[in-house]
VEXVEX-494212 format. One record per residue: z, x, y negated of N, C-alpha, C in turn; residue in three letters. Coordinates in steps of 0.2 Angstrom, whole numbers. Example, Ala and Ser with C-alpha at 12.3 -4.5 7.8 and 13.67 -1.06 7.14 Angstrom:
2
<pt n_Z="39" n_X="66" n_Y="28" ca_Z="39" ca_X="62" ca_Y="22" c_Z="39" c_X="66" c_Y="16" aa="ALA"/>
<pt n_Z="35" n_X="64" n_Y="11" ca_Z="36" ca_X="68" ca_Y="5" c_Z="39" c_X="64" c_Y="0" aa="SER"/>
//
This chain:
179
<pt n_Z="50" n_X="5" n_Y="-58" ca_Z="44" ca_X="9" ca_Y="-58" c_Z="43" c_X="12" c_Y="-65" aa="MET"/>
<pt n_Z="47" n_X="11" n_Y="-70" ca_Z="46" ca_X="14" ca_Y="-76" c_Z="48" c_X="22" c_Y="-75" aa="LYS"/>
<pt n_Z="52" n_X="24" n_Y="-71" ca_Z="53" ca_X="31" ca_Y="-70" c_Z="48" c_X="34" c_Y="-67" aa="TYR"/>
<pt n_Z="44" n_X="31" n_Y="-62" ca_Z="38" ca_X="34" ca_Y="-59" c_Z="33" c_X="34" c_Y="-64" aa="ALA"/>
<pt n_Z="32" n_X="29" n_Y="-68" ca_Z="27" ca_X="30" ca_Y="-73" c_Z="28" c_X="35" c_Y="-78" aa="LEU"/>
<pt n_Z="34" n_X="35" n_Y="-81" ca_Z="35" ca_X="40" ca_Y="-86" c_Z="35" c_X="47" c_Y="-84" aa="VAL"/>
<pt n_Z="38" n_X="49" n_Y="-78" ca_Z="39" ca_X="55" ca_Y="-76" c_Z="32" c_X="57" c_Y="-72" aa="TYR"/>
<pt n_Z="29" n_X="53" n_Y="-69" ca_Z="23" ca_X="54" ca_Y="-66" c_Z="17" c_X="56" c_Y="-71" aa="GLY"/>
<pt n_Z="17" n_X="52" n_Y="-76" ca_Z="12" ca_X="53" ca_Y="-81" c_Z="13" c_X="60" c_Y="-85" aa="LEU"/>
<pt n_Z="20" n_X="61" n_Y="-87" ca_Z="22" ca_X="68" ca_Y="-90" c_Z="20" c_X="73" c_Y="-85" aa="LEU"/>
<pt n_Z="21" n_X="73" n_Y="-79" ca_Z="19" ca_X="78" ca_Y="-74" c_Z="12" c_X="79" c_Y="-74" aa="SER"/>
<pt n_Z="8" n_X="74" n_Y="-73" ca_Z="1" ca_X="75" ca_Y="-72" c_Z="-2" c_X="77" c_Y="-79" aa="GLY"/>
<pt n_Z="0" n_X="75" n_Y="-84" ca_Z="-3" ca_X="78" ca_Y="-91" c_Z="-1" c_X="85" c_Y="-92" aa="PHE"/>
<pt n_Z="5" n_X="87" n_Y="-90" ca_Z="7" ca_X="94" ca_Y="-91" c_Z="2" c_X="99" c_Y="-87" aa="VAL"/>
<pt n_Z="2" n_X="97" n_Y="-81" ca_Z="-2" ca_X="101" ca_Y="-76" c_Z="-10" c_X="101" c_Y="-78" aa="VAL"/>
<pt n_Z="-12" n_X="95" n_Y="-80" ca_Z="-19" ca_X="94" ca_Y="-82" c_Z="-21" c_X="99" c_Y="-88" aa="ALA"/>
<pt n_Z="-16" n_X="98" n_Y="-93" ca_Z="-17" ca_X="102" ca_Y="-99" c_Z="-17" c_X="109" c_Y="-98" aa="ALA"/>
<pt n_Z="-12" n_X="111" n_Y="-94" ca_Z="-12" ca_X="119" ca_Y="-93" c_Z="-18" c_X="121" c_Y="-89" aa="ALA"/>
<pt n_Z="-20" n_X="117" n_Y="-84" ca_Z="-26" ca_X="119" ca_Y="-80" c_Z="-33" c_X="119" c_Y="-84" aa="LEU"/>
<pt n_Z="-33" n_X="114" n_Y="-89" ca_Z="-39" ca_X="114" ca_Y="-93" c_Z="-39" c_X="119" c_Y="-98" aa="VAL"/>
<pt n_Z="-33" n_X="121" n_Y="-100" ca_Z="-33" ca_X="126" ca_Y="-105" c_Z="-35" c_X="133" c_Y="-102" aa="ALA"/>
<pt n_Z="-33" n_X="134" n_Y="-95" ca_Z="-35" ca_X="140" ca_Y="-91" c_Z="-42" c_X="140" c_Y="-91" aa="GLY"/>
<pt n_Z="-45" n_X="134" n_Y="-89" ca_Z="-53" ca_X="134" ca_Y="-89" c_Z="-56" c_X="136" c_Y="-95" aa="ILE"/>
<pt n_Z="-53" n_X="133" n_Y="-101" ca_Z="-56" ca_X="135" ca_Y="-107" c_Z="-56" c_X="142" c_Y="-109" aa="VAL"/>
<pt n_Z="-50" n_X="145" n_Y="-107" ca_Z="-49" ca_X="152" ca_Y="-109" c_Z="-54" c_X="156" c_Y="-105" aa="ILE"/>
<pt n_Z="-55" n_X="154" n_Y="-99" ca_Z="-60" ca_X="157" ca_Y="-94" c_Z="-57" c_X="159" c_Y="-88" aa="GLY"/>
<pt n_Z="-62" n_X="159" n_Y="-83" ca_Z="-60" ca_X="161" ca_Y="-76" c_Z="-58" c_X="168" c_Y="-75" aa="PRO"/>
<pt n_Z="-61" n_X="172" n_Y="-79" ca_Z="-60" ca_X="180" ca_Y="-79" c_Z="-54" c_X="182" c_Y="-83" aa="ASN"/>
<pt n_Z="-49" n_X="178" n_Y="-85" ca_Z="-44" ca_X="180" ca_Y="-90" c_Z="-38" c_X="182" c_Y="-86" aa="SER"/>
<pt n_Z="-39" n_X="186" n_Y="-81" ca_Z="-33" ca_X="189" ca_Y="-78" c_Z="-29" c_X="184" c_Y="-73" aa="GLY"/>
<pt n_Z="-23" n_X="184" n_Y="-74" ca_Z="-19" ca_X="180" ca_Y="-70" c_Z="-20" c_X="172" c_Y="-71" aa="VAL"/>
<pt n_Z="-22" n_X="171" n_Y="-77" ca_Z="-22" ca_X="164" ca_Y="-79" c_Z="-28" c_X="160" c_Y="-76" aa="PHE"/>
<pt n_Z="-33" n_X="164" n_Y="-73" ca_Z="-38" ca_X="161" ca_Y="-69" c_Z="-37" c_X="161" c_Y="-62" aa="GLY"/>
<pt n_Z="-32" n_X="163" n_Y="-59" ca_Z="-31" ca_X="163" ca_Y="-52" c_Z="-28" c_X="156" c_Y="-49" aa="THR"/>
<pt n_Z="-30" n_X="155" n_Y="-43" ca_Z="-27" ca_X="149" ca_Y="-39" c_Z="-20" c_X="149" c_Y="-39" aa="VAL"/>
<pt n_Z="-16" n_X="155" n_Y="-38" ca_Z="-9" ca_X="155" ca_Y="-38" c_Z="-6" c_X="153" c_Y="-45" aa="TRP"/>
<pt n_Z="-9" n_X="155" n_Y="-50" ca_Z="-7" ca_X="153" ca_Y="-57" c_Z="-7" c_X="145" c_Y="-57" aa="PHE"/>
<pt n_Z="-13" n_X="142" n_Y="-55" ca_Z="-14" ca_X="135" ca_Y="-55" c_Z="-9" c_X="131" c_Y="-51" aa="GLY"/>
<pt n_Z="-7" n_X="134" n_Y="-45" ca_Z="-2" ca_X="131" ca_Y="-41" c_Z="5" c_X="132" c_Y="-44" aa="TYR"/>
<pt n_Z="6" n_X="137" n_Y="-47" ca_Z="13" ca_X="138" ca_Y="-51" c_Z="13" c_X="133" c_Y="-56" aa="LEU"/>
<pt n_Z="8" n_X="132" n_Y="-60" ca_Z="8" ca_X="127" ca_Y="-65" c_Z="10" c_X="120" c_Y="-62" aa="VAL"/>
<pt n_Z="7" n_X="119" n_Y="-57" ca_Z="8" ca_X="112" ca_Y="-54" c_Z="15" c_X="112" c_Y="-52" aa="MET"/>
<pt n_Z="18" n_X="117" n_Y="-49" ca_Z="25" ca_X="117" ca_Y="-46" c_Z="29" c_X="116" c_Y="-52" aa="LEU"/>
<pt n_Z="28" n_X="119" n_Y="-58" ca_Z="32" ca_X="118" ca_Y="-63" c_Z="32" c_X="111" c_Y="-66" aa="VAL"/>
<pt n_Z="26" n_X="109" n_Y="-67" ca_Z="25" ca_X="102" ca_Y="-70" c_Z="28" c_X="97" c_Y="-65" aa="ALA"/>
<pt n_Z="27" n_X="98" n_Y="-59" ca_Z="30" ca_X="93" ca_Y="-54" c_Z="38" c_X="93" c_Y="-53" aa="LEU"/>
<pt n_Z="41" n_X="98" n_Y="-57" ca_Z="48" ca_X="97" ca_Y="-57" c_Z="50" c_X="91" c_Y="-61" aa="THR"/>
<pt n_Z="46" n_X="87" n_Y="-64" ca_Z="47" ca_X="81" ca_Y="-67" c_Z="49" c_X="76" c_Y="-61" aa="PHE"/>
<pt n_Z="47" n_X="77" n_Y="-55" ca_Z="49" ca_X="73" ca_Y="-49" c_Z="57" c_X="73" c_Y="-49" aa="ILE"/>
<pt n_Z="59" n_X="80" n_Y="-48" ca_Z="66" ca_X="81" ca_Y="-48" c_Z="70" c_X="77" c_Y="-53" aa="PHE"/>
<pt n_Z="68" n_X="78" n_Y="-60" ca_Z="71" ca_X="75" ca_Y="-65" c_Z="71" c_X="68" c_Y="-65" aa="VAL"/>
<pt n_Z="65" n_X="65" n_Y="-63" ca_Z="64" ca_X="58" ca_Y="-63" c_Z="69" c_X="54" c_Y="-58" aa="GLY"/>
<pt n_Z="69" n_X="58" n_Y="-52" ca_Z="73" ca_X="55" ca_Y="-46" c_Z="80" c_X="55" c_Y="-48" aa="VAL"/>
<pt n_Z="82" n_X="61" n_Y="-51" ca_Z="89" ca_X="62" ca_Y="-54" c_Z="91" c_X="56" c_Y="-59" aa="LYS"/>
<pt n_Z="86" n_X="55" n_Y="-64" ca_Z="88" ca_X="50" ca_Y="-69" c_Z="88" c_X="43" c_Y="-66" aa="ARG"/>
<pt n_Z="84" n_X="42" n_Y="-61" ca_Z="84" ca_X="35" ca_Y="-57" c_Z="91" c_X="35" c_Y="-54" aa="PHE"/>
<pt n_Z="93" n_X="40" n_Y="-50" ca_Z="99" ca_X="40" ca_Y="-47" c_Z="105" c_X="39" c_Y="-51" aa="ARG"/>
<pt n_Z="105" n_X="42" n_Y="-57" ca_Z="111" ca_X="42" ca_Y="-61" c_Z="111" c_X="35" c_Y="-65" aa="ASP"/>
<pt n_Z="105" n_X="33" n_Y="-68" ca_Z="105" ca_X="27" ca_Y="-72" c_Z="105" c_X="21" c_Y="-68" aa="VAL"/>
<pt n_Z="100" n_X="20" n_Y="-64" ca_Z="99" ca_X="14" ca_Y="-60" c_Z="104" c_X="13" c_Y="-54" aa="GLU"/>
<pt n_Z="106" n_X="19" n_Y="-51" ca_Z="109" ca_X="18" ca_Y="-45" c_Z="117" c_X="20" c_Y="-45" aa="ARG"/>
<pt n_Z="119" n_X="21" n_Y="-51" ca_Z="126" ca_X="23" ca_Y="-52" c_Z="128" c_X="30" c_Y="-49" aa="GLY"/>
<pt n_Z="123" n_X="34" n_Y="-49" ca_Z="125" ca_X="41" ca_Y="-47" c_Z="124" c_X="42" c_Y="-39" aa="GLY"/>
<pt n_Z="122" n_X="37" n_Y="-36" ca_Z="122" ca_X="38" ca_Y="-28" c_Z="115" c_X="35" c_Y="-26" aa="VAL"/>
<pt n_Z="112" n_X="39" n_Y="-22" ca_Z="105" ca_X="37" ca_Y="-19" c_Z="104" c_X="39" c_Y="-12" aa="ILE"/>
<pt n_Z="101" n_X="35" n_Y="-8" ca_Z="100" ca_X="38" ca_Y="-1" c_Z="93" c_X="41" c_Y="-1" aa="ARG"/>
<pt n_Z="92" n_X="45" n_Y="5" ca_Z="86" ca_X="49" ca_Y="5" c_Z="79" c_X="45" c_Y="4" aa="PHE"/>
<pt n_Z="79" n_X="39" n_Y="8" ca_Z="72" ca_X="35" ca_Y="7" c_Z="71" c_X="33" c_Y="0" aa="LEU"/>
<pt n_Z="76" n_X="29" n_Y="-3" ca_Z="74" ca_X="27" ca_Y="-10" c_Z="73" c_X="33" c_Y="-15" aa="PRO"/>
<pt n_Z="76" n_X="39" n_Y="-14" ca_Z="75" ca_X="45" ca_Y="-18" c_Z="67" c_X="47" c_Y="-16" aa="ALA"/>
<pt n_Z="66" n_X="48" n_Y="-10" ca_Z="59" ca_X="50" ca_Y="-8" c_Z="54" c_X="45" c_Y="-10" aa="PHE"/>
<pt n_Z="55" n_X="39" n_Y="-10" ca_Z="50" ca_X="34" ca_Y="-12" c_Z="49" c_X="35" c_Y="-20" aa="GLY"/>
<pt n_Z="54" n_X="36" n_Y="-24" ca_Z="53" ca_X="37" ca_Y="-31" c_Z="50" c_X="43" c_Y="-32" aa="MET"/>
<pt n_Z="51" n_X="49" n_Y="-28" ca_Z="48" ca_X="55" ca_Y="-29" c_Z="41" c_X="55" c_Y="-27" aa="GLY"/>
<pt n_Z="39" n_X="51" n_Y="-22" ca_Z="32" ca_X="50" ca_Y="-20" c_Z="28" c_X="46" c_Y="-25" aa="LEU"/>
<pt n_Z="32" n_X="41" n_Y="-28" ca_Z="28" ca_X="37" ca_Y="-33" c_Z="26" c_X="41" c_Y="-39" aa="ALA"/>
<pt n_Z="31" n_X="46" n_Y="-41" ca_Z="30" ca_X="50" ca_Y="-47" c_Z="24" c_X="55" c_Y="-45" aa="ILE"/>
<pt n_Z="24" n_X="57" n_Y="-39" ca_Z="19" ca_X="62" ca_Y="-36" c_Z="12" c_X="59" c_Y="-36" aa="ALA"/>
<pt n_Z="12" n_X="52" n_Y="-34" ca_Z="5" ca_X="49" ca_Y="-34" c_Z="3" c_X="48" c_Y="-41" aa="VAL"/>
<pt n_Z="7" n_X="46" n_Y="-46" ca_Z="5" ca_X="45" ca_Y="-53" c_Z="3" c_X="51" c_Y="-56" aa="LEU"/>
<pt n_Z="7" n_X="57" n_Y="-54" ca_Z="5" ca_X="63" ca_Y="-57" c_Z="-2" c_X="65" c_Y="-55" aa="ALA"/>
<pt n_Z="-3" n_X="64" n_Y="-48" ca_Z="-10" ca_X="66" ca_Y="-45" c_Z="-15" c_X="61" c_Y="-48" aa="GLY"/>
<pt n_Z="-14" n_X="55" n_Y="-49" ca_Z="-19" ca_X="51" ca_Y="-53" c_Z="-20" c_X="53" c_Y="-60" aa="LEU"/>
<pt n_Z="-15" n_X="55" n_Y="-64" ca_Z="-16" ca_X="57" ca_Y="-70" c_Z="-20" c_X="63" c_Y="-71" aa="ALA"/>
<pt n_Z="-18" n_X="68" n_Y="-66" ca_Z="-22" ca_X="74" ca_Y="-66" c_Z="-29" c_X="73" c_Y="-64" aa="TYR"/>
<pt n_Z="-31" n_X="69" n_Y="-59" ca_Z="-38" ca_X="68" ca_Y="-57" c_Z="-41" c_X="64" c_Y="-63" aa="ALA"/>
<pt n_Z="-38" n_X="60" n_Y="-67" ca_Z="-41" ca_X="56" ca_Y="-72" c_Z="-43" c_X="61" c_Y="-78" aa="CYS"/>
<pt n_Z="-38" n_X="65" n_Y="-80" ca_Z="-39" ca_X="71" ca_Y="-85" c_Z="-45" c_X="75" c_Y="-83" aa="VAL"/>
<pt n_Z="-45" n_X="77" n_Y="-77" ca_Z="-51" ca_X="81" ca_Y="-74" c_Z="-57" c_X="78" c_Y="-75" aa="TRP"/>
<pt n_Z="-58" n_X="71" n_Y="-74" ca_Z="-64" ca_X="68" ca_Y="-75" c_Z="-66" c_X="68" c_Y="-82" aa="GLU"/>
<pt n_Z="-61" n_X="67" n_Y="-86" ca_Z="-63" ca_X="67" ca_Y="-94" c_Z="-65" c_X="74" c_Y="-95" aa="VAL"/>
<pt n_Z="-62" n_X="79" n_Y="-93" ca_Z="-64" ca_X="86" ca_Y="-94" c_Z="-71" c_X="87" c_Y="-92" aa="TYR"/>
<pt n_Z="-73" n_X="85" n_Y="-86" ca_Z="-80" ca_X="85" ca_Y="-83" c_Z="-85" c_X="82" c_Y="-87" aa="LEU"/>
<pt n_Z="-83" n_X="76" n_Y="-89" ca_Z="-88" ca_X="72" ca_Y="-93" c_Z="-89" c_X="75" c_Y="-100" aa="ALA"/>
<pt n_Z="-84" n_X="78" n_Y="-103" ca_Z="-84" ca_X="81" ca_Y="-110" c_Z="-88" c_X="88" c_Y="-109" aa="SER"/>
<pt n_Z="-89" n_X="91" n_Y="-104" ca_Z="-92" ca_X="97" ca_Y="-103" c_Z="-99" c_X="96" c_Y="-99" aa="THR"/>
<pt n_Z="-101" n_X="90" n_Y="-99" ca_Z="-108" ca_X="89" ca_Y="-96" c_Z="-108" c_X="90" c_Y="-88" aa="GLY"/>
<pt n_Z="-102" n_X="89" n_Y="-85" ca_Z="-102" ca_X="90" ca_Y="-78" c_Z="-105" c_X="97" c_Y="-76" aa="TYR"/>
<pt n_Z="-104" n_X="102" n_Y="-80" ca_Z="-106" ca_X="109" ca_Y="-78" c_Z="-102" c_X="113" c_Y="-73" aa="ARG"/>
<pt n_Z="-96" n_X="111" n_Y="-72" ca_Z="-91" ca_X="115" ca_Y="-68" c_Z="-94" c_X="117" c_Y="-62" aa="PHE"/>
<pt n_Z="-97" n_X="112" n_Y="-58" ca_Z="-99" ca_X="114" ca_Y="-51" c_Z="-104" c_X="119" c_Y="-51" aa="MET"/>
<pt n_Z="-109" n_X="118" n_Y="-56" ca_Z="-114" ca_X="123" ca_Y="-56" c_Z="-111" c_X="130" c_Y="-58" aa="ASP"/>
<pt n_Z="-107" n_X="131" n_Y="-63" ca_Z="-104" ca_X="137" ca_Y="-64" c_Z="-99" c_X="140" c_Y="-59" aa="GLU"/>
<pt n_Z="-96" n_X="135" n_Y="-55" ca_Z="-92" ca_X="138" ca_Y="-49" c_Z="-96" c_X="140" c_Y="-44" aa="TYR"/>
<pt n_Z="-102" n_X="137" n_Y="-42" ca_Z="-106" ca_X="139" ca_Y="-37" c_Z="-110" c_X="146" c_Y="-39" aa="ALA"/>
<pt n_Z="-112" n_X="146" n_Y="-45" ca_Z="-115" ca_X="153" ca_Y="-47" c_Z="-110" c_X="158" c_Y="-47" aa="ALA"/>
<pt n_Z="-104" n_X="157" n_Y="-49" ca_Z="-98" ca_X="162" ca_Y="-48" c_Z="-97" c_X="164" c_Y="-41" aa="ALA"/>
<pt n_Z="-97" n_X="160" n_Y="-36" ca_Z="-96" ca_X="161" ca_Y="-29" c_Z="-102" c_X="165" c_Y="-27" aa="ILE"/>
<pt n_Z="-108" n_X="164" n_Y="-28" ca_Z="-113" ca_X="167" ca_Y="-26" c_Z="-113" c_X="174" c_Y="-29" aa="ILE"/>
<pt n_Z="-112" n_X="175" n_Y="-35" ca_Z="-112" ca_X="182" ca_Y="-39" c_Z="-106" c_X="186" c_Y="-35" aa="ARG"/>
<pt n_Z="-100" n_X="183" n_Y="-34" ca_Z="-95" ca_X="186" ca_Y="-31" c_Z="-97" c_X="189" c_Y="-24" aa="HIS"/>
<pt n_Z="-101" n_X="185" n_Y="-20" ca_Z="-103" ca_X="187" ca_Y="-13" c_Z="-108" c_X="192" c_Y="-14" aa="ARG"/>
<pt n_Z="-113" n_X="192" n_Y="-19" ca_Z="-117" ca_X="197" ca_Y="-20" c_Z="-114" c_X="204" c_Y="-22" aa="GLN"/>
<pt n_Z="-109" n_X="204" n_Y="-26" ca_Z="-105" ca_X="210" ca_Y="-28" c_Z="-102" c_X="213" c_Y="-22" aa="ALA"/>
<pt n_Z="-100" n_X="209" n_Y="-17" ca_Z="-96" ca_X="211" ca_Y="-11" c_Z="-101" c_X="214" c_Y="-6" aa="GLU"/>
<pt n_Z="-108" n_X="214" n_Y="-8" ca_Z="-113" ca_X="217" ca_Y="-4" c_Z="-115" c_X="212" c_Y="2" aa="GLY"/>
<pt n_Z="-115" n_X="206" n_Y="1" ca_Z="-116" ca_X="201" ca_Y="7" c_Z="-124" c_X="202" c_Y="9" aa="ALA"/>
<pt n_Z="-125" n_X="201" n_Y="15" ca_Z="-132" ca_X="202" ca_Y="17" c_Z="-136" c_X="196" c_Y="15" aa="SER"/>
<pt n_Z="-143" n_X="197" n_Y="15" ca_Z="-147" ca_X="191" ca_Y="13" c_Z="-146" c_X="185" c_Y="16" aa="PRO"/>
<pt n_Z="-145" n_X="185" n_Y="23" ca_Z="-143" ca_X="179" ca_Y="27" c_Z="-137" c_X="176" c_Y="25" aa="ALA"/>
<pt n_Z="-132" n_X="180" n_Y="24" ca_Z="-125" ca_X="178" ca_Y="21" c_Z="-126" c_X="174" c_Y="14" aa="GLU"/>
<pt n_Z="-130" n_X="177" n_Y="10" ca_Z="-131" ca_X="174" ca_Y="3" c_Z="-135" c_X="168" c_Y="4" aa="LEU"/>
<pt n_Z="-140" n_X="168" n_Y="9" ca_Z="-143" ca_X="161" ca_Y="10" c_Z="-139" c_X="156" c_Y="12" aa="ALA"/>
<pt n_Z="-134" n_X="157" n_Y="17" ca_Z="-129" ca_X="153" ca_Y="19" c_Z="-125" c_X="150" c_Y="14" aa="ARG"/>
<pt n_Z="-122" n_X="155" n_Y="10" ca_Z="-118" ca_X="153" ca_Y="4" c_Z="-121" c_X="149" c_Y="-1" aa="VAL"/>
<pt n_Z="-127" n_X="151" n_Y="-3" ca_Z="-131" ca_X="147" ca_Y="-7" c_Z="-132" c_X="140" c_Y="-5" aa="THR"/>
<pt n_Z="-134" n_X="139" n_Y="2" ca_Z="-135" ca_X="132" ca_Y="5" c_Z="-128" c_X="128" c_Y="5" aa="ALA"/>
<pt n_Z="-123" n_X="132" n_Y="6" ca_Z="-116" ca_X="128" ca_Y="6" c_Z="-115" c_X="126" c_Y="-1" aa="ASP"/>
<pt n_Z="-116" n_X="130" n_Y="-6" ca_Z="-114" ca_X="128" ca_Y="-13" c_Z="-119" c_X="122" c_Y="-15" aa="MET"/>
<pt n_Z="-125" n_X="122" n_Y="-13" ca_Z="-130" ca_X="117" ca_Y="-15" c_Z="-127" c_X="110" c_Y="-12" aa="ALA"/>
<pt n_Z="-125" n_X="111" n_Y="-5" ca_Z="-122" ca_X="105" ca_Y="-2" c_Z="-116" c_X="102" c_Y="-6" aa="SER"/>
<pt n_Z="-112" n_X="107" n_Y="-8" ca_Z="-105" ca_X="105" ca_Y="-11" c_Z="-107" c_X="102" c_Y="-18" aa="LEU"/>
<pt n_Z="-112" n_X="105" n_Y="-21" ca_Z="-114" ca_X="102" ca_Y="-28" c_Z="-116" c_X="95" c_Y="-27" aa="ARG"/>
<pt n_Z="-120" n_X="93" n_Y="-22" ca_Z="-122" ca_X="86" ca_Y="-21" c_Z="-116" c_X="82" c_Y="-20" aa="VAL"/>
<pt n_Z="-112" n_X="84" n_Y="-15" ca_Z="-106" ca_X="80" ca_Y="-14" c_Z="-101" c_X="79" c_Y="-20" aa="SER"/>
<pt n_Z="-100" n_X="85" n_Y="-24" ca_Z="-96" ca_X="84" ca_Y="-30" c_Z="-99" c_X="80" c_Y="-35" aa="TYR"/>
<pt n_Z="-105" n_X="79" n_Y="-35" ca_Z="-108" ca_X="74" ca_Y="-40" c_Z="-106" c_X="67" c_Y="-39" aa="ALA"/>
<pt n_Z="-104" n_X="65" n_Y="-33" ca_Z="-102" ca_X="59" ca_Y="-32" c_Z="-94" c_X="58" c_Y="-33" aa="ASN"/>
<pt n_Z="-93" n_X="53" n_Y="-38" ca_Z="-86" ca_X="53" ca_Y="-40" c_Z="-81" c_X="50" c_Y="-34" aa="PRO"/>
<pt n_Z="-84" n_X="47" n_Y="-30" ca_Z="-80" ca_X="45" ca_Y="-24" c_Z="-78" c_X="50" c_Y="-19" aa="LEU"/>
<pt n_Z="-81" n_X="56" n_Y="-20" ca_Z="-79" ca_X="62" ca_Y="-16" c_Z="-75" c_X="66" c_Y="-21" aa="PHE"/>
<pt n_Z="-77" n_X="67" n_Y="-27" ca_Z="-74" ca_X="72" ca_Y="-32" c_Z="-67" c_X="69" c_Y="-34" aa="ARG"/>
<pt n_Z="-66" n_X="63" n_Y="-35" ca_Z="-59" ca_X="60" ca_Y="-37" c_Z="-54" c_X="62" c_Y="-32" aa="PHE"/>
<pt n_Z="-55" n_X="60" n_Y="-25" ca_Z="-50" ca_X="61" ca_Y="-20" c_Z="-49" c_X="68" c_Y="-19" aa="PRO"/>
<pt n_Z="-54" n_X="72" n_Y="-20" ca_Z="-53" ca_X="80" ca_Y="-19" c_Z="-49" c_X="83" c_Y="-24" aa="MET"/>
<pt n_Z="-50" n_X="80" n_Y="-31" ca_Z="-45" ca_X="82" ca_Y="-36" c_Z="-38" c_X="80" c_Y="-35" aa="THR"/>
<pt n_Z="-37" n_X="74" n_Y="-33" ca_Z="-31" ca_X="71" ca_Y="-32" c_Z="-27" c_X="75" c_Y="-26" aa="PHE"/>
<pt n_Z="-31" n_X="77" n_Y="-21" ca_Z="-28" ca_X="81" ca_Y="-16" c_Z="-27" c_X="89" c_Y="-17" aa="LEU"/>
<pt n_Z="-29" n_X="91" n_Y="-23" ca_Z="-27" ca_X="98" ca_Y="-25" c_Z="-19" c_X="98" c_Y="-27" aa="GLU"/>
<pt n_Z="-17" n_X="92" n_Y="-30" ca_Z="-10" ca_X="92" ca_Y="-33" c_Z="-5" c_X="88" c_Y="-28" aa="ILE"/>
<pt n_Z="-7" n_X="83" n_Y="-25" ca_Z="-3" ca_X="79" ca_Y="-21" c_Z="1" c_X="82" c_Y="-16" aa="PHE"/>
<pt n_Z="-2" n_X="87" n_Y="-12" ca_Z="3" ca_X="90" ca_Y="-7" c_Z="9" c_X="94" c_Y="-10" aa="PRO"/>
<pt n_Z="8" n_X="97" n_Y="-16" ca_Z="13" ca_X="100" ca_Y="-19" c_Z="18" c_X="95" c_Y="-21" aa="VAL"/>
<pt n_Z="16" n_X="89" n_Y="-24" ca_Z="21" ca_X="84" ca_Y="-26" c_Z="24" c_X="81" c_Y="-20" aa="GLY"/>
<pt n_Z="21" n_X="81" n_Y="-14" ca_Z="25" ca_X="78" ca_Y="-8" c_Z="30" c_X="83" c_Y="-6" aa="LEU"/>
<pt n_Z="29" n_X="89" n_Y="-7" ca_Z="34" ca_X="94" ca_Y="-5" c_Z="40" c_X="94" c_Y="-10" aa="VAL"/>
<pt n_Z="38" n_X="93" n_Y="-16" ca_Z="44" ca_X="93" ca_Y="-21" c_Z="48" c_X="86" c_Y="-21" aa="VAL"/>
<pt n_Z="44" n_X="81" n_Y="-19" ca_Z="48" ca_X="74" ca_Y="-18" c_Z="52" c_X="75" c_Y="-12" aa="ALA"/>
<pt n_Z="50" n_X="78" n_Y="-7" ca_Z="55" ca_X="79" ca_Y="-1" c_Z="61" c_X="83" c_Y="-2" aa="LEU"/>
<pt n_Z="60" n_X="88" n_Y="-6" ca_Z="65" ca_X="93" ca_Y="-7" c_Z="70" c_X="89" c_Y="-12" aa="ILE"/>
<pt n_Z="67" n_X="86" n_Y="-17" ca_Z="71" ca_X="82" ca_Y="-22" c_Z="75" c_X="77" c_Y="-19" aa="SER"/>
<pt n_Z="72" n_X="73" n_Y="-14" ca_Z="76" ca_X="68" ca_Y="-11" c_Z="82" c_X="71" c_Y="-7" aa="ALA"/>
<pt n_Z="80" n_X="76" n_Y="-3" ca_Z="85" ca_X="79" ca_Y="1" c_Z="91" c_X="82" c_Y="-3" aa="ALA"/>
<pt n_Z="90" n_X="85" n_Y="-9" ca_Z="95" ca_X="87" ca_Y="-13" c_Z="99" c_X="82" c_Y="-17" aa="LEU"/>
<pt n_Z="95" n_X="77" n_Y="-19" ca_Z="99" ca_X="72" ca_Y="-24" c_Z="102" c_X="67" c_Y="-20" aa="LEU"/>
<pt n_Z="101" n_X="66" n_Y="-13" ca_Z="105" ca_X="61" ca_Y="-10" c_Z="113" c_X="63" c_Y="-10" aa="ARG"/>
<pt n_Z="114" n_X="69" n_Y="-11" ca_Z="121" ca_X="72" ca_Y="-12" c_Z="123" c_X="70" c_Y="-19" aa="ASN"/>
<pt n_Z="128" n_X="65" n_Y="-20" ca_Z="130" ca_X="63" ca_Y="-27" c_Z="134" c_X="69" c_Y="-30" aa="PRO"/>
<pt n_Z="136" n_X="74" n_Y="-27" ca_Z="140" ca_X="79" ca_Y="-30" c_Z="135" c_X="85" c_Y="-33" aa="ARG"/>
<pt n_Z="129" n_X="84" n_Y="-32" ca_Z="124" ca_X="89" ca_Y="-35" c_Z="122" c_X="86" c_Y="-41" aa="LEU"/>
<pt n_Z="123" n_X="90" n_Y="-46" ca_Z="122" ca_X="88" ca_Y="-53" c_Z="124" c_X="81" c_Y="-55" aa="LEU"/>
<pt n_Z="131" n_X="79" n_Y="-54" ca_Z="132" ca_X="72" ca_Y="-55" c_Z="131" c_X="70" c_Y="-63" aa="PRO"/>
<pt n_Z="131" n_X="64" n_Y="-63" ca_Z="130" ca_X="61" ca_Y="-70" c_Z="136" c_X="62" c_Y="-74" aa="ALA"/>
<pt n_Z="136" n_X="64" n_Y="-80" ca_Z="142" ca_X="65" ca_Y="-84" c_Z="145" c_X="58" c_Y="-86" aa="ARG"/>
<pt n_Z="151" n_X="58" n_Y="-85" ca_Z="155" ca_X="51" ca_Y="-86" c_Z="156" c_X="51" c_Y="-94" aa="ALA"/>
<pt n_Z="155" n_X="46" n_Y="-96" ca_Z="156" ca_X="45" ca_Y="-104" c_Z="163" c_X="46" c_Y="-105" aa="GLU"/>
<pt n_Z="165" n_X="49" n_Y="-111" ca_Z="172" ca_X="50" ca_Y="-113" c_Z="174" c_X="44" c_Y="-116" aa="SER"/>
<pt n_Z="180" n_X="42" n_Y="-113" ca_Z="184" ca_X="36" ca_Y="-115" c_Z="190" c_X="37" c_Y="-119" aa="ARG"/>
<pt n_Z="190" n_X="34" n_Y="-125" ca_Z="197" ca_X="35" ca_Y="-129" c_Z="201" c_X="29" c_Y="-129" aa="ARG"/>
//
């Protein structure tokens, strides 16, 4: 499990640091404030799943691994990355006085107003945001929601990594030179 711990925490902290940096820079900072950029950062950070499974295959399994053990290792790395990401998000929220949801709700309402939403539509959006604000204040709601932002991406990367790395000819471990 040391591979899961090392590569999962590396992955989680890389994505958390990049996303928190994006939040600090500001939501209106061009491409850095988009959802697509956030998921691209997650995908790049979750390449540690591939690296961790490969390292596990090469070091612990002699260069050969079946799909299920590879997928299990990838899944463990994805879970730890998700937990690290959610924990870092909780620290960020606490350090900012839990202002995120208020700012997010206000931005959504402003966006809908700028689009020319009707008063009835604005009232519905405002009510939805008030309900979400109440739910998001509960850490038992917020933590799993945060975890589920990253975990599906990790699940896909774990599946692809396991499928690829079960082939021992794919990026084989280097044999040590013998004299």
